[in-house]
FIDO-931551 format. One line per field, with one value per residue (C-alpha): x negated, y, z; residue in three letters. Coordinates in nm, 2 decimals, always signed. Each point is the difference from the previous one (the first is absolute). Layout:
<pators>
X <- X,...;
Y <- Y,...;
Z <- Z,...;
r <- Ala,...;
</pators>
This chain:
<pators>
X <- -1.79,+0.11,-0.10,-0.13,+0.07,+0.04,+0.30,+0.00,+0.11,+0.13,-0.01,+0.22,+0.10,+0.37,+0.24,+0.13,+0.02,+0.01,+0.25,-0.07,+0.31,-0.06,+0.05,+0.20,-0.05,+0.23,-0.16,-0.02,+0.08,-0.06,-0.33,+0.17,+0.23,-0.05,-0.23,+0.13,-0.11,+0.19,+0.00,+0.09,+0.02,+0.01,+0.00,-0.22,-0.07,-0.25,+0.13,+0.11,+0.01,+0.33,+0.22,+0.21,+0.16,-0.08,+0.27,-0.02,+0.22,-0.16,+0.23,-0.23,-0.36,-0.11,-0.31,-0.18,-0.24,-0.01,+0.38,+0.20,+0.25,+0.23,+0.05,+0.33,+0.04,+0.35,+0.09,-0.25,-0.26,+0.05,-0.26,-0.19,-0.36,-0.12,+0.11,-0.26,-0.35,-0.32,+0.01,+0.38,+0.18,+0.35,+0.03,+0.19,+0.00,-0.19,-0.12,+0.16,-0.10,-0.18,-0.18,-0.37,-0.24,-0.10,+0.24,-0.08,+0.24,+0.30,+0.27,+0.23,+0.35,+0.09,+0.35,+0.07,-0.26,+0.01,-0.22,+0.06,-0.24,-0.01,+0.36,+0.14,+0.25,-0.08,-0.11,+0.00,-0.35,-0.05,-0.22,-0.09,+0.08,+0.09,+0.35,-0.13,-0.31,-0.02,-0.33,-0.27,-0.31,-0.27,-0.22,+0.02,+0.00,-0.01,+0.24,-0.21,+0.16,+0.13,-0.10,+0.19,-0.08,+0.08,-0.03,+0.09,+0.09,-0.14,+0.19,-0.25,+0.24,-0.27,-0.10,+0.36,+0.26,-0.01,+0.24,+0.04,+0.26,+0.20,+0.02,-0.18,-0.16,-0.17,-0.28,-0.12,-0.37,+0.06,-0.26,+0.07,-0.20,-0.07,+0.06,-0.25,-0.27,+0.09,-0.06,+0.08,-0.17,+0.10,-0.19,+0.00,-0.10,-0.19,+0.23,-0.23,+0.04,+0.39,+0.00,-0.27,+0.05,-0.05,+0.29,+0.25,+0.23,+0.09,+0.26,+0.00,+0.00,-0.27,+0.26,+0.04,-0.23,-0.25,-0.11,-0.28,-0.08,-0.17,-0.21,-0.13,-0.38,-0.26,-0.11,+0.27,+0.05,+0.28,+0.26,+0.37,+0.27,-0.08,+0.17,-0.33,-0.21,-0.16,+0.31,+0.03,+0.14,+0.22,+0.07,+0.15,+0.16,-0.18,+0.25,-0.05,+0.07,+0.13,-0.08,-0.37,-0.05,-0.17,+0.05,+0.06,+0.04,+0.06,-0.06,+0.14,-0.01,-0.35,-0.19,-0.32,-0.32,-0.21,+0.18,-0.06,+0.23,+0.04,+0.25,+0.17,+0.23,+0.11,+0.20,+0.31,-0.15,-0.14,+0.21,-0.07,-0.15,-0.12,-0.34,+0.01,-0.33,-0.17,+0.27,+0.03,-0.18,-0.14,-0.20,-0.32,+0.05,-0.03,-0.08,+0.23,+0.04,+0.35,+0.00,+0.30,+0.24,-0.16,+0.05;
Y <- -1.74,+0.31,+0.33,+0.25,+0.37,+0.32,+0.20,+0.36,+0.22,+0.37,+0.23,+0.30,+0.19,-0.05,+0.27,-0.12,+0.26,-0.06,+0.24,+0.11,+0.05,+0.30,-0.10,+0.24,+0.00,+0.19,+0.24,-0.15,-0.36,-0.27,-0.18,-0.32,-0.01,-0.30,+0.06,-0.11,-0.03,-0.09,-0.30,-0.05,-0.33,-0.12,-0.32,-0.10,-0.33,-0.20,-0.18,-0.36,-0.19,-0.07,+0.18,+0.29,+0.07,-0.07,+0.15,+0.07,+0.16,+0.17,+0.09,+0.09,+0.06,-0.12,+0.15,-0.14,+0.22,+0.34,+0.00,-0.33,+0.13,-0.13,+0.25,-0.10,+0.09,+0.12,-0.10,-0.30,+0.06,-0.25,+0.02,-0.19,-0.03,-0.01,+0.37,+0.11,-0.12,+0.18,+0.34,+0.01,-0.06,-0.01,+0.22,-0.18,+0.30,+0.33,+0.19,-0.23,+0.12,-0.25,+0.00,+0.05,-0.29,-0.34,-0.24,-0.38,-0.09,+0.07,-0.23,+0.05,-0.12,-0.16,-0.09,-0.13,-0.08,-0.13,-0.06,+0.01,-0.19,+0.18,+0.05,-0.28,+0.00,+0.12,-0.27,+0.03,+0.07,-0.17,+0.17,-0.26,+0.11,+0.36,-0.04,-0.07,+0.21,+0.23,+0.07,+0.08,+0.21,-0.08,+0.30,+0.26,+0.37,+0.32,+0.30,+0.31,+0.26,+0.28,-0.19,-0.09,-0.37,-0.16,-0.37,-0.23,-0.38,-0.18,-0.32,-0.20,-0.21,-0.18,-0.17,-0.03,-0.15,-0.39,-0.26,-0.31,-0.27,+0.24,+0.28,+0.33,+0.11,+0.32,-0.02,+0.36,+0.09,+0.34,+0.29,+0.31,+0.28,+0.34,+0.24,+0.25,-0.27,-0.15,+0.07,-0.15,-0.15,+0.06,-0.15,-0.15,-0.35,-0.05,-0.13,-0.31,-0.11,-0.02,-0.13,-0.25,-0.32,-0.20,+0.18,-0.27,+0.07,+0.37,-0.06,+0.02,+0.38,+0.01,+0.17,-0.22,-0.12,+0.29,+0.13,+0.16,-0.15,+0.22,-0.17,+0.17,+0.09,+0.05,-0.29,-0.22,-0.36,-0.01,-0.27,-0.09,+0.01,-0.26,+0.12,+0.08,+0.29,+0.02,+0.08,+0.34,+0.28,+0.12,-0.05,+0.20,-0.10,+0.12,+0.15,+0.15,+0.37,+0.10,+0.37,-0.05,-0.33,-0.14,-0.29,+0.17,-0.10,+0.18,-0.10,+0.22,+0.02,-0.15,+0.07,+0.21,-0.21,-0.22,-0.25,-0.24,-0.01,-0.27,-0.06,-0.32,-0.09,-0.32,+0.15,-0.18,-0.33,+0.12,-0.17,+0.10,-0.27,-0.20,+0.01,+0.09,+0.20,-0.26,+0.04,+0.38,+0.26,+0.29,+0.30,+0.09,+0.19,+0.37,+0.18,+0.29,+0.24,+0.12,+0.34,+0.12,+0.21,-0.06,-0.22;
Z <- -1.97,+0.19,-0.18,+0.24,-0.08,+0.22,+0.09,-0.08,+0.28,+0.02,+0.30,+0.05,+0.31,+0.09,+0.04,+0.33,+0.27,+0.37,+0.15,+0.36,+0.22,+0.23,+0.36,+0.23,+0.36,+0.24,+0.25,+0.34,-0.11,+0.25,-0.03,+0.11,-0.31,-0.24,-0.28,-0.35,-0.35,-0.33,-0.22,-0.37,-0.16,-0.36,-0.20,-0.30,-0.18,-0.19,-0.32,-0.04,-0.33,-0.20,+0.26,-0.13,+0.35,+0.35,+0.21,+0.38,+0.24,+0.32,+0.28,+0.29,+0.11,+0.35,+0.16,+0.31,+0.19,+0.17,-0.06,-0.07,-0.26,-0.28,-0.29,-0.16,-0.38,-0.05,-0.27,-0.04,-0.29,-0.29,-0.28,-0.26,+0.12,-0.37,-0.05,+0.26,-0.14,-0.03,+0.19,+0.01,+0.32,+0.15,+0.30,+0.28,+0.24,+0.07,+0.29,+0.27,+0.34,+0.23,+0.33,-0.07,+0.07,-0.13,-0.17,-0.04,-0.27,-0.22,-0.12,-0.30,+0.04,-0.34,-0.10,-0.35,-0.27,-0.35,-0.30,-0.38,-0.24,-0.34,-0.13,+0.21,+0.29,+0.35,+0.24,+0.38,+0.13,+0.33,+0.26,+0.26,+0.36,-0.13,+0.14,+0.36,+0.02,-0.31,-0.18,+0.25,-0.08,+0.26,-0.07,+0.28,-0.05,+0.20,+0.01,+0.10,+0.22,-0.22,-0.32,-0.32,-0.10,-0.33,-0.07,-0.28,+0.02,-0.30,-0.10,-0.21,-0.20,-0.20,+0.32,+0.15,-0.25,-0.03,-0.15,+0.20,-0.05,-0.23,+0.25,-0.02,+0.33,+0.10,+0.25,-0.02,+0.05,+0.14,+0.04,+0.21,-0.16,+0.16,-0.30,+0.13,-0.02,-0.34,-0.36,-0.34,-0.30,-0.36,-0.30,-0.34,-0.12,-0.33,-0.27,-0.08,+0.36,-0.03,-0.36,+0.05,-0.21,+0.32,+0.19,-0.07,+0.29,-0.06,-0.27,-0.38,+0.02,+0.28,+0.23,+0.31,+0.26,-0.03,+0.34,+0.18,+0.34,+0.27,+0.27,+0.31,+0.01,-0.26,-0.20,+0.14,-0.11,-0.27,+0.05,-0.08,+0.27,+0.24,+0.32,+0.18,+0.11,-0.34,-0.18,-0.19,+0.23,-0.28,-0.37,-0.28,-0.33,-0.31,-0.26,-0.34,-0.02,-0.34,+0.05,+0.08,-0.19,+0.31,+0.23,+0.34,+0.37,+0.33,+0.36,+0.27,+0.38,+0.04,+0.31,-0.06,-0.05,-0.24,-0.22,-0.29,-0.29,-0.27,-0.29,-0.08,-0.29,+0.20,+0.28,-0.13,+0.11,+0.34,+0.27,+0.36,+0.22,-0.30,-0.17,-0.37,-0.01,-0.23,-0.26,+0.02,-0.20,+0.19,-0.13,+0.17,+0.32,+0.05,+0.33,+0.08,+0.29,+0.11,+0.17,+0.20,-0.19,-0.33,-0.30;
r <- Unk,Unk,Unk,Unk,Unk,Unk,Unk,Unk,Unk,Unk,Unk,Unk,Unk,Unk,Unk,Unk,Unk,Unk,Unk,Unk,Unk,Unk,Unk,Unk,Unk,Unk,Unk,Unk,Unk,Unk,Unk,Unk,Unk,Unk,Unk,Unk,Unk,Unk,Unk,Unk,Unk,Unk,Unk,Unk,Unk,Unk,Unk,Unk,Unk,Unk,Unk,Unk,Unk,Unk,Unk,Unk,Unk,Unk,Unk,Unk,Unk,Unk,Unk,Unk,Unk,Unk,Unk,Unk,Unk,Unk,Unk,Unk,Unk,Unk,Unk,Unk,Unk,Unk,Unk,Unk,Unk,Unk,Unk,Unk,Unk,Unk,Unk,Unk,Unk,Unk,Unk,Unk,Unk,Unk,Unk,Unk,Unk,Unk,Unk,Unk,Unk,Unk,Unk,Unk,Unk,Unk,Unk,Unk,Unk,Unk,Unk,Unk,Unk,Unk,Unk,Unk,Unk,Unk,Unk,Unk,Unk,Unk,Unk,Unk,Unk,Unk,Unk,Unk,Unk,Unk,Unk,Unk,Unk,Unk,Unk,Unk,Unk,Unk,Unk,Unk,Unk,Unk,Unk,Unk,Unk,Unk,Unk,Unk,Unk,Unk,Unk,Unk,Unk,Unk,Unk,Unk,Unk,Unk,Unk,Unk,Unk,Unk,Unk,Unk,Unk,Unk,Unk,Unk,Unk,Unk,Unk,Unk,Unk,Unk,Unk,Unk,Unk,Unk,Unk,Unk,Unk,Unk,Unk,Unk,Unk,Unk,Unk,Unk,Unk,Unk,Unk,Unk,Unk,Unk,Unk,Unk,Unk,Unk,Unk,Unk,Unk,Unk,Unk,Unk,Unk,Unk,Unk,Unk,Unk,Unk,Unk,Unk,Unk,Unk,Unk,Unk,Unk,Unk,Unk,Unk,Unk,Unk,Unk,Unk,Unk,Unk,Unk,Unk,Unk,Unk,Unk,Unk,Unk,Unk,Unk,Unk,Unk,Unk,Unk,Unk,Unk,Unk,Unk,Unk,Unk,Unk,Unk,Unk,Unk,Unk,Unk,Unk,Unk,Unk,Unk,Unk,Unk,Unk,Unk,Unk,Unk,Unk,Unk,Unk,Unk,Unk,Unk,Unk,Unk,Unk,Unk,Unk,Unk,Unk,Unk,Unk,Unk,Unk,Unk,Unk,Unk,Unk,Unk,Unk,Unk,Unk,Unk,Unk,Unk,Unk,Unk,Unk,Unk,Unk,Unk;
</pators>
């Protein structure tokens, strides 16, 4: 029988500081000149079980809207997505000037990608249709006149990496997050949840398959990954910190609002699009509130 316990949560104010760039206007400038703002873009990631590397190369970012534009990364950015979890991010570019207005979508131009499972060899990681269309984020955004805008693209690998017919495929579930409207969640999980005798899928040392799932809204229904609207918005790996002697987790770049968090020691058997809920152990859920620029 599933044992229900609570997750302990700690709150603290972040040290993030928003820097305002002064805007200089020339005397007598023409009122008909095009108004502009700036865009900065970063990459972050959620965890995936068993993988030690998920390598991606991004060569360009295409924007559709007030200005149709392709931003070329020279040289292209190659990185291991697993290096940028929690509140960590890789900055693709900063303060790129764009015409102010509404933008309907952005598309990431992806070149090579690969995956390594444990200490094994690198395998090609196929991204269906990426060669032709790239990775498209359908969420629109606005560049305000004279404003500095900072966004982060979240690759949720737990939902995205699949193995089919011996080939690894990446079908990313991408979120575009406005950094000014996002916060983070850090916390600890009680030892007896991780070390529960019923947790038979988190390894002999209780150090794999431990995760916190975050669902949108208060008192949300808890479920495994099923590829539907009820899936967790994000997830974080729970790891043991030798310095604090605690099991800890961190979720970053979460839009402000109410959420429901729950711990599972069975993330290693949670396969997207399948229903393993009946065989998974979850703690009781815990309502949390994410505040922008706080953790």
